[in-house]
KOLTORLUM-485731 format. One record per residue: residue in one letter; x, y, z of N, C-alpha, C in turn. Coordinates in steps of 0.1 Angstrom, whole numbers, plus 5000, padded with zeros to 4 digits. Layout:
<atoms>
AXYZXYZXYZ ...
</atoms>
This chain:
<atoms>
M215967068514215466938518216766878523 W216366778533217866728537217766568536 L218666508534219166378530219966338541 N219466218551220266188564220266048561 R221265998564221665838570220765808581 V219965718577219365668590219465508589 T220165438584221265348587222165358594 P222765248603223965218610224765248602 D225965268609227465328601227765158602 P228265138589228764988588230364998593 F230865058595232265068601232065098613 N231165148619231365248633232565298635 T232465398628233265528630232765608638 P233965698650233165778656232565888652 E233065958642232466068633231166048629 K230066108633228966078628228466198620 F228066128607227866278595226166258595 G226066398599224766468601223866478594 G224166428580223066488568223666638560 Q223066648549223466768543222566868535 R222566958534221467038528221667078516 S220467078508220667148491219767228488 A219667338485218767438480218567478465 K219467408460219767378446218467298441 Y217167398437216067308427216067328417 R215767238407215867248390214567158388 L213767178376212967098373213367038357 Q212966868360213166798351212466708348 K212466638336211266528335212266388338 L211566278347211666168350211366088343 H211765988334211565888325211865728331 L210965698339210765598344209965478338 E208765518326208065408323208365478307 P207865408295207765498284206765588286 G206665708276205565788275206665918277 P205766048277206766168277207066208291 G206966148302207766158314206966268323 E207266238333206766328347207666448353 V207066568355207966628356207966648371 V209366628373209466648389210366748396 V210766828407211366898410212966818418 A213966828412215166748419216166848425 T216666798434217666838444218966768446 P220066828437221466738437222066748451 F222766618453223266578468224766558458 P225666598451226866578448227666508461 R228266388456229566348468228866338484 Y228066248484227166248495227666148504 G228666218517228966068526230066148533 G230266078546231266128551232766108552 G232965988544233865938538235066038529 S236065978526237066008516236965968501 K236565808501236865748493235265678490 N234865658478233865558473232465608478 Q232365758476231565858479230365828465 S229065878465228365848455227765998451 D227066008444226266098440224466058441 Y223866128447222566128448221566248442 E220566208444219566348441218066308447 V216966388451215966388455215166418442 C214266328442213066408430211766408439 V211066508433209966488443208766548434 Q207666448434206566498425206066538432 W204666608424203666678431202866568440 S202466498439201566428452202666428464 D203966398462204866438473204666558479 A204666658470204566788478203066798489 E201966738479201266748486201066678500 A201666558499201566488515202566588523 I203566628517204366728525203566828536 I202666888521202066988530200966968538 D200566848535199766788546199966738560 K201366688562201966688572202166798579 F202466908572202567038577201267088584 C200167048580199167098582198466988596 E198866898597198966798605199466848620 A200766928616201666948629201067108633 G200167168626199367288627200667418622 H201467408612202067538605201067628600 P201467718599200067828593200267838580 A201867858579201667858563201067748552 A201567638561200467518554199167498553 L198667538565197167548571196467708558 A197367798558197067928548196667818534 M197567758529197767728515196267618514 R196167518524195067408522193767518522 E193667598530192567698529192067798515 G193467818512193467908500192767838488 R193567678487192967618480191667588480 R190767538486189767538492188867628486 L189367758487188567848484188767868470 V189867848464189967838448189067728440 E188567618450187867518444186267528442 I186167638456184467718455184567838446 I185267888440185367968434185067928420 Q185967818416185467738405184367668398 S183867618412182667528407181467638411 L181167768413180467868404179967928394 P178767898391178367918378178868048374 R179468058359179668158353178468258349 Q178568388354177768468347177968538335 V176968548328177168608317176968768319 D178368838310178068988308176669008296 V175469088303174369138296175069218286 R175769298287176369408278177269378262 E177069218260177869178251176669138237 
</atoms>
């Protein structure tokens, strides 16, 4: 997952920060409302930024609905793995909707 700065550089420095990659994924509960919390996948971006002072820590938290939306976007782009996942999910839904057969030997 990439975290990139998309706003203009307020200091107009000639060096451009091109983003930072993080592949450290962990599960955590996000407690934004009263209740048990929603499970999310978090990716940390510690000390993000191109400067040497006043850097902040960031993390990206992804809910399952975000993951589904990302898969949909990859399907729009024709990505083979995303298309296979979508078709696989449709097959599972069809199989789960079929009536269960009773074993007559019981």
